[in-house]
N, C-alpha and C positions, 0 to 999 in steps of 0.2 A: 435522630442521631445527634447527640451533643458531643462537645469536645472531650468530655470526661469518659465517654464510652466508645466513641468512634475509633475503630482499630487503626485508622490512618493517623491518629493523633497519639496513640499510646503504645502500639505494638513495636518491638524492635525492628529496625528498618530492613535489614537484609531478609529475615524470615517473612516480613510483610511483603517486600518486593517480590520474592519468589512465589509466595502464595497467590499474589495478584498477577504475576507475569506468566506462570506456568500454564494456566488455562489458555490465554491467548497465544502463547508460544506453540502449544499443542495444536490449537485450531489452525494457526497459520502454517504449521508444518503439514497438516492435513490438506490445507488449501494448496500448498506447494505440490503435494503428491497429486492432487487433482489436475493442476496445470500440466504436470509432466505426463500423467496418464492420458489426458485429453489429447496432447500433442502426439503421443505415441500412437493412439488409435487413428488420428487424422493422418499421420505420416504413412501408416499401413494402408490407408484407403487410397491415397495417391500423393505423389510428390507435389503436384500442382496444388492440392488441397493444403498441404503444409505451408507452401509459399504464400497462398492466399490468406491463411490464418496469421502468418507472420506479418504480412502487409496490413492486415486489418487490426492488428494489436494496438497501434497508437490510439485509435478512436475508442476501442473497447476499454483501454486503460484510462482514457480521459473520463469515461463514465465512472469508473472506480475511484479515480482521483477526486472527483467532485464529491462523491458520497463520503469518502473517508475524510477529506479536508473539512467539509462542513461538520461532519461528526466530531472531529477533533475540536473544532470551535465550540460546539455544544458541550462537549465533555469538559473542556477547560473552564468554560463559564459556570457550569453546574458545580464542578468541584470547588471552585473559588467561592461561590455563594454558599455552599455547604460549610466551608471553613469559616465564613463570616456569620453563619447562622441565619441567612436570609431565605427562609422557606418559601415565601411568596415568589421571589425571583426564580428559584429553582423550578417550581411547578409551572410558572409561565414559560420558562425555557423549554419544557417538554412539549408543550403545545406548539410553540413557534418552530421547534426543530422538526416536528412532523409535517407542518405546513410547508416549510422550506424544502424538505425532501420531496414532496409532491411537485413543487415548482421545478425542482431540478429534473425530475422525471419527464415533465412536459418538454423541457428543453431538449432532452435526448430523443424524444419521439420525433421532433422536428429534424434533428441531425440525422437520425436513421432514415427518414423519408427523403431528405433533400441533399444530404452531403456525402453519403457513403460512396455512390458511384463516381462523382467527380474526384473525391479524395483518392480512390484507388487508381484512377486513370493517370494520376501524377507519377506513378511508380512502375507501371507495367503496360506493355503493349499487347500482352497476351489476353485475348478475349476470354479464354477459359478461366484464367486466374482472376481476371477482373469480375467475371460473373460469379464465380465461387465466393470471392471475398465480399461482394455486394450482398449476396444472399445471406451469408453469415452475419454481417454487420446489421442488416435490417432487422433480423430476428433478435439479436442480443440487445440492441439499443431500444427498439420499440417495446421490448419485454422487460426492461430493466427496472420496473417499479419495485420489484421484490428487493433488488440490491439496494436501491436508494433508501427505502423505508427501513429495511432490516439493519443496515449499518448505522442509521441515525439512532435507532433504539439501542443497538449494541453499545454505542459510545455513551449514551445516557446512563446505562447500567454500569458501565465501567467507571463513570465518574463517582458513583456511590461506593465503589470498592467491590461490586459484584462482578466477578470474572467467570463464574461457572456458566451462567446462562448464555453469555456471549460465545463461550466455547461450544456449548451445545448447539447453538444456532448455526455457527459456521460448520461444525461437524456434520449436522444434518444436511445442509446444502451441499457439502462436498461429497458425502456418501451417496446422496441421490444422484448427483452428477456422474460419479464414477460408475454406478450401477447402470444408469440409463445410456451412457455414452456408447458402449459397444452394441447394445440392443438397438438403438436408433440409427447408428451409423451404418451397421452392417445388416440390419434387418433380422434380428434373432427373435425366437419365441413368437413367431407370427407377426411381429412388427414389420411394416414395410421398410425397405432399405432407403434411408434418406440422406446418406452421405454427410457432407459438411453441414447441411441443414439440421440433421439429427444431433450433431454436436452442439449447435446453437440452441436448439429446443431443450436439450438436456440441461444446458446451463440455466436457461430461464426457469425451468421447472424446479431445479434445485434452489434457485434464489427465492422463488415464491414460497417453497416449503419452509425455508429459513425465516421468511417474513412472517408467516402464520405463527411459527413458534415464538417469534420475537414479541408479537402482540400478547401472547399468553404470559411470557416472561415479564412484560411491562405491567400486566395486571397483577402478577404475583409480587411485584416490587412496589405496590401501591403504598406501603408503609413509608417509603422514602421518596417516591416520585408520584405525582398526580397530574392528570390532564386538567387544564383549566380552560374555560372559554376565553377567547381573545377579545370579547366584548365588542364584536363587529369591527375591530381594527387591530392591526398588529402594532407592537410597540417598537418604534425605530431604535430606541436605546438598546433593547435586547438584541435586535437584529444586528445593530452596529457592533455590539460586544462579541457576538458569535462570529461575524465576518471579519472582525479585527484579527482574530487568530485563524479563522477558517479560510479566508481568501488567500492569504499567503501560503497556507498549507495546501490548498487546492492548486495554487500555482506551482508549489514545490513538487507535488505529486504529478502534476501535468507535464512537468519538464521531462519526465521519462518518456511521455508520448512524443514530445517535440524532438527529443534526442533520437528515439527509434525512427521517427519519420525521416529526419535528416540523414541518419546513418543508412537506412534502407535505400535512400536515393543514391548515396555514395557507393554502397555495396553492390547495387545493381549494375554499376559500371564495371565491376569485376565479373560477377556471375550470379545467377539465381541461387546456386549452391551456397554462396557466401551469405546471402540473405537468410537462407534456411538455417545455416550454422548459427548465425546471430540470433535467430528466433529460438533455436534450441537452447543456446546459452542463456537467454533471458529467462527461460523457464527453469533451467537448472540452477541459476543463481538464486532463485527464490528459496532454495534449501539453506542458503547462507543468510539472506537478508530478511526473509519472513520471520524466523525465530527472533532475530534482533528487533524487528518491528514489533513483534508480540511483546518483547521485553519492555520496549518504550511505551506500549499501551498500558502495561502495568505500572510503569514508573510515573507517567504523566499525572494521573489523579493524586498520587501520593505527594508529588512535588507541589501540585496546584493547591491541594487542601492545606498542606503545612505552610505554604507561602501565604495563603489567605489567613491562617491563624498565627502568622509571624513566627513560625518555628524554624528559624534559619538552619540550625545544625541538622535537622532531619531532612531538609531539602538537599543540603550538600552531601549528606551521607547516602541518600538515594542516588544522586548523580555518580558518586564514587563507586558504589556497588554495581550500578548499571554498566559503567564502563568496564569494570573487571569482568563481568559475565560476558559482555559483548565481545571483548577481545578474545576470550576463550573460544567462543562459538566461531568467530571469523577466522582465527588461526587454524582451527580444525578443518574448516571448509576449504581454506586455501590449500592445505596439504592434500585433501581429497582430490581437488581439481588438478593439482600439479602432478600427483603420483598416479592417478587412475583416469586420465582423460579418455582413453580408448574405450574401456568398458562403459563409461557414461554415454558416449556417442553411439555405441552399439545398441543401446536401448531404443534408439530412433531409427534402427535399420541402416546405419551409416555405411556407405560403400567406400571404396578406396579414395575417390575424389573428395568426399566429405571429410574423411579422416585426415587427409593431407592439409585441409584448411582448418578443421576443428581442433585437432590435437594441440598445435602451437597456440591457437586462439584461447583455448581454455586455460592453458598454463600462464600465458601473459595476463589475461584478464583477472585471474585469481590473485595476482600480486596486489591488485588494488584493494583487496579486502583488508589488508593489514592496517592502513590508516582510516578505513571506513567507520570503525567504531566511534571515533571522535565525531565524525560527521552525522552519526545517528543520535548519539546520546546528548550532546551539548545542545543541539536545536530543540530537543524535547524539553530541556529546562527553559529555554526561551519561550516555548509555547505555553508551558505551565504557568509562567509568571505574566502572561499576556503580551509578550513581545514577539508576535508572529513575524514581523518584518525582519527581525534579526535571523530567524530561522530561514526565511526566504533567501537572504543573502548567501547563506551557507549552501543551500540547495541549488541556487543559481550557479555557484562555483562548481558544484559537483556535476550537475547535469547539463549545463548549457554554455556558460561563458567560456569554459576551458575545453571541455571534451569535444564538442562538435567542431569549433574552429580549428583546434589542434589536429583532429582527425583528418579534416580536409587538407590541412597543411602538410601532414606527414604521409598521407596516402600516396602522394606523388613520388617522393624519393624512397620511401620504405615499403610501399605497398600495403597489404593487409596488416602486417605487424605494426605499422605506424598507427593504424586505427585502434588496435587493441591497446597500445601503449598510452594512448591519450586518456584512457580511463585511470591508469595509475597516476598520471600527472595531475588530473583533476582532483582525485581523492586526497592526494598529498597536500595540495594547495588549500583545499577546503578544510582539511584537518587543522592546518596551521592557523588559518583565519578563524576557525571556531575557537581555538584556544585563546587567541588574542581577544576576541569579542567577549569570551567568558571572563577573562581577567578584568576587562573594563567594566563588565556588569557587576562583578564583585566589589569594585571600588566605587560605583556610582549608585547602585540601587539602595534605597533607604532601608530595606529589610535585609537584604543579603550582605550589605557591608557592615552591619551592626556587629559589635563584639559579642553581644549576648541578647537574644530577644525572647528567651523562654524563662 
């Protein structure tokens, strides 16, 4: 694919962005549906099971954060090298990306075997909840090879502008999960009733199914991507380039786990119901954030490719169009949460006690969506141009430096509403910081500051 024929170089930006963003947006919405359906089934199995899954979420999300973060590093590197026309570096990155995904999997095998029990003991004294959570975590972490490998290949394909295969991979994994969940949890069609273990096994089977499809997709993309032998050694330069963007992105995505861990400890001081409400919200919010995340997946390779080929105006048009669409999605979701919190909570069998906590929680938390578009799209530009640490600063503000300390500070005088308001404060400060960092980048970057580079 040369610059004269590659669609990322010649196609009008907004139609290109939507054509590349709609498949991952659709697959992320389907993934959101799976997260919600999974929690609905678990909640109907038992209240303790829902609490256990909520407490287990940070470690499970950490596994996802590593796979997505490393994948973003691979995607950014491959897209930039495609823009530069360096085919050898592109093909070497494919091999390195797969080997790194296997190394990450081995890390989570150790975590699943050694850390699940001690982690859960930090948050609950209930032997039943701890046992359920440990059983769930052991299965999803020891079996996460499908997740690690599939996401690595998904990001490689997205770097080339191929968004359909990644959509099909995620769709297959989600559909398999949704089908198997009730069968394995409740013991339908002759399958033994496995409870929370059934939910975990269904997750692993779905991930493995998606991984198998990803290998087929990689083979189909051999015109753009090729596996190469690493010649008995890895290349530190390629690994460094991947992790330069990937590690900050891993840390960014892991901050959600740190945030949930800290807030779960705080919420347990109020009630287990408060923990369950926050767990439900975190799954419901994926309806807002997952489509925007899918949009940024479509935008990143466009920005990275055109940055590599020094097409300044196309990079900035992609950022502008991404912000426009993101604002539209998040405003619509804000209205949904503010106007219809009770029906949303009823999906999880909410009783009067849960509604008394959940209704004001959803309404306050939804207000944070309004500035969040800036916190999503601008860091994507930083990732695309190889400035992962700038993205890390924004996500630190969003997920850690403000939210958690402020929640602990406000919980005393304001109670639960103070915890929810900390999200709005963090998103607002992060949005203002993102704008300031963007303006600085536009004045200092040798490509983005140029009056005309095309």
